[in-house]
C-alpha positions in Angstrom: 11.8 16.8 5.6 14.8 16.6 3.2 16.3 13.2 2.8 18.6 11.5 0.3 16.8 8.7 -1.6 19.2 8.2 -4.6 22.6 9.7 -5.4 22.1 13.3 -6.3 18.4 13.1 -5.4 16.7 15.1 -2.6 13.2 14.5 -1.2 11.1 17.3 0.3 7.7 17.2 1.9 5.8 20.2 0.6 3.1 21.8 2.8 0.2 24.1 1.9 -1.0 22.4 -1.2 -4.8 22.3 -1.5 -5.3 20.8 -4.9 -3.5 18.8 -7.6 -2.8 22.0 -9.6 -0.8 23.3 -6.6 1.4 20.3 -6.9 1.9 20.9 -10.7 2.9 24.5 -10.0 5.6 23.4 -7.5 6.9 20.6 -9.8 7.3 22.9 -12.8 8.6 25.8 -10.8 11.4 23.7 -9.3 12.1 22.1 -12.7 13.0 25.5 -14.1 15.9 26.0 -11.6 19.4 25.9 -13.0 21.0 22.5 -12.5 17.7 20.6 -11.9 17.4 17.5 -14.2 14.3 16.0 -12.7 11.4 17.4 -10.6 8.6 15.1 -9.6 5.9 15.7 -7.0 2.9 13.7 -5.8 0.0 15.7 -4.4 -1.4 12.9 -2.3 1.9 12.2 -0.4 3.2 15.8 -0.6 6.6 14.4 -1.6 8.8 16.3 -4.1 11.8 14.5 -5.6 14.5 16.6 -7.1 17.5 15.4 -9.0 20.4 17.5 -10.3 23.2 19.8 -9.1 21.2 22.2 -7.0 21.3 23.0 -3.3 18.5 22.2 -0.9 18.4 25.8 0.1 17.7 26.9 -3.5 14.9 24.4 -3.9 13.3 25.5 -0.6 13.6 29.1 -1.6 11.8 28.4 -5.0 9.0 26.4 -3.2 8.4 29.4 -0.9 8.6 31.8 -3.8 5.8 29.9 -5.5 3.8 30.2 -2.2 4.2 26.9 -0.4 6.5 25.6 2.3 8.7 22.6 3.2 8.1 20.5 6.4 11.1 20.6 8.7 13.2 22.5 6.2 16.3 23.4 8.2 14.9 24.2 11.6 12.5 21.4 12.0 9.4 23.7 11.7 7.4 25.3 8.9 5.9 28.7 8.6 2.5 27.1 8.3 0.8 25.1 11.0 2.7 22.1 12.0 0.2 19.8 10.3 -2.5 20.3 7.8 -4.2 17.0 8.1 -4.9 16.2 11.8 -7.7 18.8 12.0 -10.7 17.3 13.7 -13.1 19.4 11.6 -13.1 21.7 8.6 -13.4 25.0 10.4 -10.4 24.2 12.5 -8.5 23.3 9.4 -9.5 26.6 7.8 -8.1 28.5 10.8 -4.6 26.9 10.5 -3.2 29.0 7.6 -3.3 32.6 6.5 -4.8 31.8 3.1 -7.7 29.9 4.6 -8.2 32.5 7.3 -8.6 35.1 4.5 -11.1 32.8 2.8 -13.2 32.7 6.1 -13.0 36.5 6.4 -14.1 36.8 2.7 -17.0 34.5 3.4 -18.2 36.8 6.2 -17.8 39.9 4.0 -19.8 38.5 1.1 -22.8 37.6 3.1 -24.7 41.0 2.8 -24.3 41.1 -1.0 -25.2 37.4 -1.3 -28.3 37.9 0.8 -29.7 41.1 -0.8 -28.3 41.1 -4.3 -28.5 37.4 -5.2 -30.9 35.5 -2.9 -33.5 38.2 -2.1 -33.3 40.8 -5.0 -37.1 41.2 -4.8 -36.7 43.2 -1.6 -35.2 46.0 -3.7 -32.7 46.9 -1.0 -29.8 48.5 -2.8 -26.9 50.3 -1.1 -23.3 51.1 -2.0 -22.3 49.3 1.2 -23.3 46.0 -0.4 -20.9 46.6 -3.4 -18.2 47.7 -1.0 -18.4 44.5 1.1 -18.5 42.4 -2.0 -15.3 44.0 -3.4 -13.7 43.7 0.0 -14.5 40.0 0.0 -13.0 39.7 -3.5 -9.8 41.5 -2.3 -9.4 39.5 0.9 -10.2 36.0 -0.4 -8.8 36.6 -3.8 -5.4 38.0 -2.8 -3.7 34.6 -2.3 -5.3 33.3 -5.4 -4.2 36.2 -7.6 -0.7 36.2 -6.1 -0.4 32.5 -6.9 -1.6 33.1 -10.4 1.0 35.8 -11.0 3.8 33.8 -9.5 2.9 30.8 -11.7 2.7 33.1 -14.8 6.1 34.7 -13.9 8.0 31.6 -12.8 6.4 28.8 -14.8 5.1 31.0 -17.7 1.8 29.0 -17.6 -1.8 29.8 -17.3 -3.3 27.9 -14.4 -6.7 27.6 -12.7 -6.0 30.5 -10.3 -5.4 32.8 -13.3 -8.7 31.8 -14.8 -10.5 32.7 -11.6 -8.7 36.0 -11.3 -9.5 37.1 -14.8 -13.2 36.1 -14.3 -13.4 38.0 -11.0 -11.8 41.2 -12.4 -13.9 41.0 -15.5 -17.0 40.8 -13.3 -16.0 43.9 -11.5 -15.5 45.7 -14.8 -19.0 44.9 -15.9 -20.4 45.9 -12.4 -21.2 42.4 -11.1 -19.5 43.2 -7.8 -21.3 40.6 -5.7 -20.7 37.8 -8.2 -17.0 38.8 -8.4 -16.6 38.5 -4.7 -18.7 35.4 -4.5 -16.7 33.7 -7.2 -13.5 34.2 -5.3 -14.9 33.3 -1.9 -16.4 30.1 -3.1 -13.3 29.2 -5.1 -11.1 29.8 -2.0 -13.3 27.8 0.2 -13.5 25.0 -2.4 -9.7 24.9 -2.6 -9.5 24.6 1.2 -12.1 21.8 1.1 -10.1 19.9 -1.4 -7.0 20.3 0.8 -9.0 19.1 3.9 -10.3 16.0 2.1 -6.9 15.2 0.6 -5.4 15.5 4.0 -7.9 13.0 5.3 -6.7 10.6 2.5 -3.1 11.2 3.5 -4.0 10.4 7.0 -4.9 6.9 6.0 -1.3 6.3 5.1 0.4 8.1 7.9 -2.1 6.6 10.4 -0.2 3.3 9.8 2.7 4.9 11.6 0.6 5.3 14.7 0.2 1.5 14.9 3.8 1.0 16.0 4.6 2.0 19.6 7.1 4.8 20.0 8.7 3.3 23.2 9.7 -0.2 24.2 10.8 -2.0 27.4 14.3 -3.3 26.9 16.5 -5.4 29.1 19.7 -3.6 29.9 22.2 -3.6 32.8 21.9 -1.1 35.6 24.4 1.8 35.0 26.3 3.6 37.8 24.3 1.7 40.4 24.3 3.8 43.6 23.6 0.7 45.7 26.8 -1.1 44.6 29.3 1.6 44.0 32.6 0.8 45.7 31.7 -2.9 46.2 34.4 -5.2 45.0 36.1 -2.4 43.2 33.0 -1.4 41.2 33.4 2.3 40.3 30.6 2.8 37.7 29.3 1.7 34.4 27.2 -1.5 34.0 26.6 -3.0 37.4 27.9 -6.6 37.8 25.6 -7.3 40.7 22.2 -6.2 39.5 22.0 -8.1 36.2 19.6 -7.0 33.4 16.7 -4.7 34.3 13.7 -3.3 32.4 14.2 0.1 30.9 11.6 2.0 28.9 13.3 3.7 25.9 12.4 5.3 22.6 12.4 2.7 19.8 15.0 4.8 17.9 17.5 3.9 20.7 17.1 0.1 20.3 19.9 -1.8 18.6 19.8 -5.1 16.8 20.5 -8.0 19.2 18.9 -6.3 22.2 16.0 -8.0 24.1 12.7 -6.3 24.5 9.8 -7.4 26.8 6.3 -7.4 25.4 3.6 -7.8 28.0 0.1 -9.2 27.5 -2.1 -6.8 25.5 0.9 -4.6 24.3 1.9 -3.9 20.8 5.2 -5.4 19.6 7.5 -2.4 19.2 10.1 -4.0 16.8 10.5 -6.8 14.4 12.2 -9.6 16.2 12.6 -13.3 17.1 11.0 -14.7 20.3 13.6 -15.9 22.8 11.2 -17.0 25.5 7.5 -17.1 26.1 4.3 -18.4 24.4 1.4 -16.3 23.3 -1.2 -15.6 20.6 -0.5 -12.6 18.4 -2.8 -10.5 16.3 -0.9 -9.6 13.1 -3.8 -7.8 11.4 -1.9 -4.4 11.2 0.7 -6.1 8.9 -1.0 -9.1 7.3 -4.7 -8.1 7.4 -5.6 -11.5 8.9 -7.8 -11.1 12.0 -7.2 -14.5 13.4 -4.7 -14.9 16.3 -1.5 -16.7 15.4 0.2 -18.9 18.0 3.8 -17.8 18.7 6.6 -19.7 20.5 10.3 -19.5 21.1 12.1 -19.2 17.7 9.1 -17.6 15.9 9.3 -14.2 14.4 7.0 -11.3 15.4 6.4 -8.0 13.6 6.3 -4.4 14.8 2.8 -3.2 15.5 1.4 -6.7 16.1 -0.7 -7.0 19.2 0.5 -9.5 21.8 -2.1 -11.8 23.4 -2.1 -13.6 26.8 1.6 -14.3 27.4 4.7 -12.3 28.1 7.3 -12.5 25.4 11.0 -11.7 25.4 12.0 -10.7 21.8 15.4 -10.3 20.3 15.4 -7.2 18.0 16.3 -8.1 14.4 15.8 -4.8 12.6 16.3 -1.2 13.4 13.3 1.1 13.7 13.6 2.5 10.2 14.0 -1.0 8.7 11.2 -2.9 10.4 8.2 -4.2 8.6 5.7 -1.4 9.4 8.3 1.2 8.4 9.0 -0.5 5.1 5.3 -0.9 4.4 4.7 2.8 4.9 7.6 3.8 2.7 6.5 1.5 0.0 2.9 2.7 0.1 4.1 6.3 -0.1 6.5 5.4 -2.9 3.6 3.7 -4.7 2.0 7.1 -5.4 5.0 8.0 -7.6 4.1 5.3 -10.1 1.1 6.9 -11.7 -1.6 4.8 -13.5 -2.1 5.3 -17.2 -5.5 6.8 -16.4 -3.9 9.4 -14.1 -1.2 10.2 -16.7 -3.9 10.8 -19.3 -5.9 13.1 -17.0 -2.7 15.1 -16.1 -1.7 15.4 -19.7 -5.3 16.4 -20.7 -5.3 19.1 -18.0 -2.0 20.5 -19.3 -3.6 21.6 -22.6 -7.1 22.0 -21.3 -6.6 25.2 -19.3 -4.9 27.3 -22.0 -7.5 26.0 -24.5 -10.3 27.3 -22.3 -8.8 30.8 -22.2 -8.8 30.8 -26.1 -12.3 29.5 -26.3 -13.5 32.1 -23.8 -11.9 34.9 -25.8 -13.7 33.6 -28.9 -17.0 33.4 -27.1 -16.6 37.1 -26.0 -15.5 38.4 -29.4 -17.2 36.4 -32.2 -20.9 36.9 -31.5 -20.6 40.8 -31.0 -18.2 41.1 -34.0 -20.0 38.9 -36.5 -23.6 38.5 -35.3 -24.3 41.9 -33.7 -24.8 40.3 -30.3 -24.4 42.4 -27.1 -20.9 42.5 -25.7 -21.9 44.1 -22.4 -24.9 43.1 -20.3 -27.7 44.9 -22.1 -30.0 45.2 -19.0 -30.3 43.8 -15.5 -31.0 40.1 -15.6 -29.7 39.8 -19.2 -26.3 38.5 -20.1 -23.9 39.9 -22.7 -21.2 37.7 -24.3 -18.4 39.1 -22.1 -20.3 37.9 -19.1 -20.9 34.5 -20.7 -17.2 34.3 -21.6 -16.2 35.1 -18.0 -18.6 32.5 -16.7 -17.1 30.0 -19.1 -13.7 30.6 -17.5 -15.2 29.7 -14.1 -17.1 26.6 -15.5 -14.1 25.3 -17.2 -11.8 25.0 -14.1 -10.6 21.4 -14.2 -10.3 21.0 -10.4 -12.7 18.1 -10.2 -11.2 16.3 -13.2 -7.6 16.6 -11.9 -8.4 15.4 -8.4 -10.7 12.6 -9.5 -7.9 10.0 -10.2 -5.2 10.5 -7.5 -7.6 10.5 -4.6 -9.1 7.2 -5.8 -5.7 5.6 -6.2 -4.4 6.7 -2.8 -7.6 5.5 -1.1 -7.5 2.1 -2.8 -3.7 1.6 -2.1 -4.2 2.6 1.5 -7.1 0.2 1.9 -5.0 -2.6 0.5 -2.1 -1.8 2.8 -4.4 -2.0 5.8 -5.5 -5.4 4.8 -2.1 -6.8 4.0 -2.1 -6.2 0.2 0.8 -3.9 -0.9 0.2 -2.5 -4.4 3.3 -0.7 -5.5 1.7 2.0 -7.7 -1.4 3.1 -9.5 -0.1 1.6 -12.7 -0.1 -1.9 -11.1 -3.5 -1.3 -9.6 -4.9 -0.6 -13.1 -3.1 -3.6 -14.6 -4.5 -5.8 -11.8 -8.0 -4.6 -12.7 -7.5 -5.7 -16.3 -6.3 -9.2 -15.5 -8.2 -12.0 -17.3 -5.9 -15.0 -16.6 -3.8 -16.0 -13.6 -0.7 -18.3 -13.5 0.4 -19.8 -10.1 3.7 -21.2 -9.0 3.1 -24.3 -6.9 5.7 -24.7 -4.3 5.4 -21.9 -1.7 2.4 -20.4 -3.4 -0.4 -23.0 -3.7 1.5 -25.1 -1.2 3.3 -24.1 2.0 6.7 -24.9 0.5 7.5 -26.9 3.7 7.4 -30.7 3.5 5.4 -32.3 6.2 4.8 -35.9 7.2 1.5 -37.2 5.8 1.9 -40.8 6.8 4.1 -43.0 9.1 3.6 -46.8 9.1 5.4 -49.3 11.2 5.5 -52.9 9.8 3.8 -53.8 13.1 1.2 -51.0 12.8 -2.0 -51.9 14.8 -4.0 -49.0 13.4 -3.3 -48.8 9.7 -6.2 -46.5 9.0 -4.6 -43.6 10.8 -1.1 -44.7 11.5 -1.4 -43.5 15.1 -0.2 -46.4 17.3 2.7 -47.0 19.7 4.8 -48.8 17.0 4.2 -46.0 14.5 5.2 -43.4 17.1 8.3 -45.3 17.9 9.2 -45.4 14.2 9.0 -41.6 14.1 11.0 -41.3 17.3 13.7 -43.5 15.8 13.9 -41.5 12.6 13.9 -38.3 14.6 17.0 -39.4 16.6 19.0 -39.7 13.3 17.5 -36.6 11.5 17.2 -34.1 14.4 20.6 -32.4 13.7 20.1 -32.1 9.9 18.9 -29.0 8.2 17.5 -30.9 5.2 13.8 -30.1 4.6 12.8 -33.7 4.9 14.7 -34.1 8.1 12.9 -31.0 9.5 9.6 -32.5 8.5 10.4 -35.7 10.6 11.5 -33.5 13.5 8.2 -31.5 13.4 6.2 -34.8 13.3 8.1 -36.1 16.3 7.3 -32.9 18.2 3.6 -33.2 17.2 3.4 -36.8 18.5 5.4 -35.9 21.6 8.1 -38.5 21.0 11.0 -36.1 20.4 12.7 -37.2 23.6 12.3 -40.9 23.4 15.8 -41.4 22.0 18.9 -39.3 22.3 20.6 -37.9 19.2 22.2 -40.5 17.0 26.0 -40.9 17.0 28.2 -41.3 14.0 25.6 -40.0 11.5 26.7 -40.5 8.0 25.2 -39.6 4.6 24.6 -42.4 2.1 25.7 -40.6 -1.1 22.4 -38.8 -1.6 20.3 -41.8 -1.0 19.8 -41.7 2.8 21.5 -41.4 6.1 22.6 -43.8 8.9 23.6 -43.5 12.6 23.8 -45.3 15.9 20.8 -45.0 18.2 21.0 -46.8 21.6 23.6 -49.2 20.2 21.5 -50.0 17.1 22.5 -49.1 13.5 19.5 -47.1 12.1 19.3 -46.4 8.4 16.9 -44.0 6.7 16.9 -44.3 2.9 14.9 -43.9 -0.3 12.7 -46.6 -1.8 15.4 -47.3 -4.5 18.1 -47.7 -1.8 16.0 -50.3 0.1 15.2 -52.1 -3.2 19.0 -52.7 -3.5 19.8 -53.4 0.1 16.9 -54.5 2.4 13.7 -56.5 2.1 10.4 -54.5 2.6 7.8 -56.6 0.8 5.1 -55.8 3.4 4.8 -52.2 2.3 5.7 -52.4 -1.4 2.2 -51.8 -2.6 1.7 -48.9 -0.1 5.0 -47.3 -1.2 3.9 -47.5 -4.9 0.6 -45.9 -4.1 2.4 -43.1 -2.1 4.7 -42.5 -5.1 1.7 -42.3 -7.4 0.2 -39.7 -5.0 3.3 -37.6 -5.4 4.6 -38.3 -1.9 8.3 -38.6 -1.0 8.9 -41.8 1.0 11.7 -42.6 3.5 12.2 -46.2 4.6 13.6 -47.0 8.1 15.6 -50.1 9.3 17.3 -51.0 12.5 20.2 -53.5 12.6 19.3 -54.5 9.1 15.6 -55.2 9.9 12.9 -53.2 8.1 10.9 -51.1 10.5 8.5 -49.1 8.3 8.2 -46.0 6.1 7.5 -42.3 6.5 5.7 -40.4 3.6 6.4 -36.7 3.3 4.6 -34.2 1.0 4.4 -30.4 0.6 1.0 -29.5 2.1 -1.5 -27.4 0.2 -2.3 -24.0 1.8 -5.6 -23.9 3.6 -6.6 -20.9 1.6 -5.6 -22.1 -1.9 -8.9 -23.9 -2.7 -11.0 -21.1 -1.4 -9.0 -18.5 -3.3 -9.2 -20.4 -6.6 -13.0 -20.8 -6.1 -13.3 -17.0 -5.5 -11.2 -16.2 -8.6 -13.4 -18.4 -10.7 -16.4 -16.5 -9.3 -14.8 -13.2 -10.5 -14.7 -14.6 -14.0 -11.0 -15.3 -14.2 -10.1 -18.1 -16.6 -7.9 -19.8 -17.1 -6.2 -20.4 -13.8 -2.9 -22.2 -14.6 -0.3 -24.0 -12.4 3.3 -23.7 -13.4 5.6 -26.1 -11.5 8.9 -27.9 -11.8 7.4 -31.0 -10.2 6.5 -34.1 -12.2 3.0 -34.5 -13.7 1.8 -36.9 -11.0 2.6 -34.6 -8.1 1.4 -31.5 -9.9 -1.9 -33.2 -10.9 -2.6 -34.2 -7.3 -2.1 -30.6 -6.0 -4.1 -29.2 -8.9 -7.0 -31.5 -8.2 -7.0 -30.5 -4.5 -7.2 -26.8 -5.2 -9.5 -26.9 -8.2 -7.1 -26.2 -11.1 -7.6 -27.9 -14.4 -4.7 -26.4 -16.4 -1.3 -27.7 -15.3 2.1 -27.2 -16.8 4.6 -29.6 -15.1 8.4 -30.1 -15.3 8.8 -26.4 -15.9 12.3 -24.8 -15.6 12.4 -21.1 -14.9 12.6 -20.3 -18.6 9.7 -22.6 -19.3 7.6 -20.6 -16.8 8.5 -17.4 -18.7 7.5 -19.1 -22.0 4.2 -20.2 -20.5 3.4 -16.7 -19.2 4.4 -15.2 -22.6 2.0 -17.5 -24.4 -0.8 -16.7 -21.9 -0.2 -13.0 -22.6 -0.4 -13.5 -26.3 -3.8 -15.2 -25.9 -5.4 -13.3 -23.0 -3.4 -10.0 -23.1 -3.6 -9.3 -19.3 -2.1 -12.0 -17.2 -1.1 -12.1 -13.5 1.7 -14.4 -12.2 1.6 -15.4 -8.5 4.8 -16.7 -7.0 6.8 -16.7 -3.8 9.0 -13.8 -5.0 12.2 -15.7 -4.6 12.8 -18.0 -7.6 10.0 -16.8 -9.8 11.4 -13.4 -10.6 11.6 -13.9 -14.4 8.0 -15.1 -14.7 6.8 -12.3 -12.3 8.5 -9.7 -14.5 7.1 -11.2 -17.7 3.5 -11.1 -16.5 1.3 -8.0 -16.8 1.4 -7.8 -13.0 3.6 -9.9 -10.8 2.1 -10.9 -7.4 4.3 -12.3 -4.6 3.1 -14.1 -1.5 5.0 -13.6 1.7 6.7 -11.0 3.8 10.3 -11.8 2.7 12.5 -9.0 1.5 12.7 -10.7 -1.8 9.0 -10.8 -2.2 8.6 -7.1 -1.2 11.2 -6.0 -3.7 10.5 -8.4 -6.6 6.8 -8.1 -7.3 4.3 -5.4 -8.3 1.8 -6.6 -5.7 2.7 -8.3 -2.4 0.3 -10.3 -0.3 1.8 -9.7 3.1 -0.4 -12.2 4.9 1.6 -15.2 3.4 -1.9 -16.4 2.4 -3.8 -16.6 -0.9 -7.1 -15.4 0.6 -6.0 -11.8 0.0 -5.7 -12.4 -3.8 -9.5 -12.2 -4.7 -9.7 -9.1 -2.4 -6.8 -7.4 -4.3 -8.5 -8.0 -7.7 -11.9 -6.8 -6.4 -10.2 -3.7 -4.9 -8.4 -2.9 -8.2 -11.6 -3.3 -10.2 -13.5 -1.1 -7.7 -10.8 1.5 -8.0 -10.9 1.7 -11.8 -14.8 1.8 -11.8 -14.5 4.7 -9.3 -12.0 6.6 -11.5 -14.1 6.2 -14.6 -17.2 7.3 -12.7 -15.3 10.3 -11.3 -14.1 11.4 -14.8 -17.5 11.0 -16.3 -19.1 12.9 -13.4 -16.7 15.8 -13.5 -16.8 16.2 -17.3 -20.6 15.7 -17.3 -21.2 18.5 -14.9 -18.8 20.8 -16.9 -20.7 20.0 -20.1 -24.1 20.7 -18.6 -23.0 24.1 -17.2 -21.2 24.9 -20.4 -24.5 24.6 -22.3 -26.3 26.6 -19.6 -23.7 29.4 -19.9 -23.8 29.6 -23.7 -27.6 29.7 -23.5 -27.4 32.6 -21.1 -29.0 30.7 -18.2 -25.9 30.3 -15.9 -24.1 32.6 -13.5 -20.6 32.9 -12.2 -21.2 32.0 -8.6 -23.4 29.0 -9.5 -20.6 27.8 -11.8 -18.1 28.0 -9.0 -20.6 26.3 -6.7 -21.0 23.5 -9.2 -17.2 23.2 -9.7 -16.7 23.0 -5.9 -19.6 20.5 -5.6 -18.1 18.3 -8.3 -14.7 18.4 -6.7 -16.2 17.4 -3.4 -18.3 14.6 -4.9 -15.4 13.0 -6.8 -13.2 13.3 -3.7 -15.8 11.7 -1.4 -16.5 9.0 -4.0 -12.8 8.3 -4.3 -12.4 8.1 -0.5 -15.1 5.4 -0.4 -12.3 3.1 -1.5 -10.8 3.5 2.0 -13.6 1.1 3.2 -14.9 -0.6 0.0 -14.7 -3.3 -1.1 -14.9 -5.0 2.3 -12.3 -7.6 3.2 -13.5 -11.1 4.2 -10.8 -12.2 6.7 -12.6 -15.5 7.2 -11.3 -16.7 3.8 
């Protein structure tokens, strides 16, 4: 599919690529077109980005010239099968394309030679037919490989893996090793297809996210051209004025912002929206990774792909289909693959010089021993190896397939695993940086705390239950304050309103009349004929007596609470204490980070030292930097980086952007657009319990990458020694290379499931 991503940039989804070297061929081939200023492809997502003054038709033609195709390029179809990755098994995958069909045919043709020449030579059954079928297998399975090699040599002027295999197979025919020549090509072709199949499975883990969102929705729309009412009261067609809104099932692409959809019990929410009516419990695991049900009421937001519980909801659509949360999540996960980790860039750069170097070494192996040490160039006798054969086998051994695929398949698996559990890592580079983190800095408000003030105490001067503050007089105090504050948008007023609702006293008094602000120190209004004033402690010190609670108010201030005092007709009624509540997951997350060996864990906040110290004590932090302005947070993060090198900054993604950018890796908590755009890692669950999982995932990914690199190079080294000693063979070398590629791919794909995610935290 061709889309515009940036000005003068086109994006293509390339099909038919089985290995990372295929992607490199496409990238470099397109880069050589006149007018192209940038060509970048990612094998795991199949996305090719092209910048420059070049037509899409020219790019598609070059891709097809190299031997691949473009999904939906012009007509909406491809010349290959519609999809390479939905195959239920490997054999069906092999039957989808001409190249893999030829590999299957080659596998059948090589069987006689493999059986009698390689596995059972002691039977002594020799016949020209065996050589004929082996050469036929070479021709059939090797045709696409040789063609790709020649195209790459002609267009990109580069020696690639396919050329190595072609040279080795032709050389084997020259020295009369017909079965080995055919077997080399067949095994290589099957191995390439196997890489394509496993890579497709990895791609499925991303695209499978799209299946979470329904493709249709039930929308409330008027009845059009109603046959039952045509002609009534002058009605001639269009929206029926008599029927009202009716349920219509439509594709989600037809929905518009502002329309109302109906979500019935057990259904998935089709679009992001705001609940207009209904109450239910919603499973948001597809977005946030949290398995617990979340209670939803009128006014709450819901996200596309969430699963509705027991109640029917009417939801106002707030985003178009292409802009909803699940769509943005998929786009960001796919875009994350364009940001390659340093480890991946190193492997790619290494492979760039590795392949031509192998050809040079093989040429030296074939020439130096015969020329200078009188060693045999040709095979001297059956079962003995000359140096030409060893050189050809070296070409086969040296194929860097396993090395090249080892890193990207691990990164895509880890990033996909994170996305499924509500952790969005925006690229392999950030995953690697997260694995190296040794210290973590936290913003307080909105990160360690909810960022929403809540009432923590309400005490009437007549309170009969001071231990809990839950008595009739205290409830009346809250109701009185609610009457004045209910129409205010101030965070403290909203905290009072929420407390009144929680106590069930929101309807005790009507809304206050003549509400007036007191120059930043409080508010006053008339409630049932009484003048009610809500003000700060300092205001009441100057205006009204409140001696009964002075000690309590001082203690509340020391605890970091904000206090509001209430009077009616000049008589003191009591006080309400408000504080920003600590997230339920903060203490658990901090404890888990300590268990991972992360120290120090630092709080950076603009609050005073008393309030900051109280919060830090609750969550288990010992290092607190209070009274921080945004620039102070940047300075603190810079100092931490100088001391610990790799530092993560965790914030809400809105007002912590400078500190997030200064850290080695910026981590935002929340699903806001600001959070998703600002940070390198986003915790979509609006909860810190995902942070330890993200770090464990990053560390597991890097361990897997290093293990894959060691495994692929180790197998190469072992077989290189065997070849030079004359103990190896071509087809065993191909088999080893194919096995190594499969091992590193499967090892990387383990990251789709490991490490496990503990949703109880």
